[in-house]
C-alpha positions in Angstrom: 2.8 20.1 12.0 1.4 17.3 14.1 0.0 14.1 12.5 -3.6 13.3 13.3 -4.3 10.2 15.4 -4.5 7.0 13.3 -5.4 3.7 14.9 -4.1 1.9 11.7 -0.7 3.5 12.1 -0.6 2.5 15.8 -1.5 -1.1 14.8 1.3 -1.2 12.2 3.8 0.0 14.8 2.6 -2.6 17.3 2.8 -5.4 14.7 6.3 -4.3 13.7 7.4 -4.5 17.4 5.9 -8.0 17.7 7.8 -9.3 14.7 11.2 -7.9 15.8 11.1 -8.9 19.4 12.1 -12.4 20.6 9.3 -14.3 22.2 9.9 -16.5 25.2 9.3 -20.1 24.3 9.6 -23.3 26.5 12.3 -24.9 24.4 15.6 -23.0 24.6 18.5 -23.9 22.3 22.0 -22.9 23.3 23.4 -21.9 19.9 26.9 -22.2 21.1 26.4 -26.0 21.7 24.0 -26.7 18.8 25.6 -28.6 15.9 24.8 -27.3 12.4 24.5 -30.7 10.8 22.6 -32.3 13.6 18.8 -32.8 13.3 18.2 -35.1 16.3 15.8 -32.7 18.1 13.9 -31.9 14.9 13.4 -35.6 14.1 12.1 -36.6 17.6 9.6 -33.7 18.1 6.1 -35.1 17.7 4.7 -31.6 16.9 7.4 -30.5 14.4 7.9 -27.2 16.2 11.7 -27.3 16.0 13.3 -26.2 12.8 16.7 -25.2 11.5 17.5 -21.5 11.1 18.6 -21.3 7.4 21.0 -18.5 8.2 22.8 -20.1 11.2 22.1 -23.8 10.7 21.1 -24.0 14.3 17.8 -25.4 15.7 15.1 -23.1 17.1 11.5 -23.4 18.2 9.3 -22.0 15.4 5.9 -22.5 17.1 5.1 -22.3 20.8 3.1 -25.5 20.9 5.3 -27.7 23.1 3.8 -30.7 24.9 6.8 -30.8 27.3 7.4 -34.5 26.4 11.2 -34.0 26.5 12.6 -36.2 23.8 14.3 -33.2 22.1 16.2 -32.5 25.3 17.1 -36.1 25.9 18.2 -36.8 22.3 20.4 -33.8 21.9 24.0 -35.1 21.8 25.5 -31.8 23.1 22.9 -30.8 25.7 22.1 -27.7 23.8 18.3 -28.0 24.4 16.6 -27.1 27.7 12.8 -27.5 28.0 11.4 -25.1 30.6 8.4 -26.9 32.1 5.8 -24.6 33.6 5.6 -24.7 37.4 2.1 -26.1 37.4 3.1 -29.1 35.2 6.1 -30.1 37.3 
């Protein structure tokens, strides 16, 4: 028996897909280089968009609100952070 069409069900499936997929963000953290106890990038970000992942202890970009000001990339002692500046802002 086939289920009837339900827009609410489709919305739930779409929302689940959004929450499980990784979103491209301008600040990329190389987890293999990121130090668990270091918080340099988090402290210098003027927008507080970088946070520590409680499971891994590594930094990641929680909100996509980057100003591309670059102190996180410059202050990272291991070079784990790369800020991808959009072409039109270069």
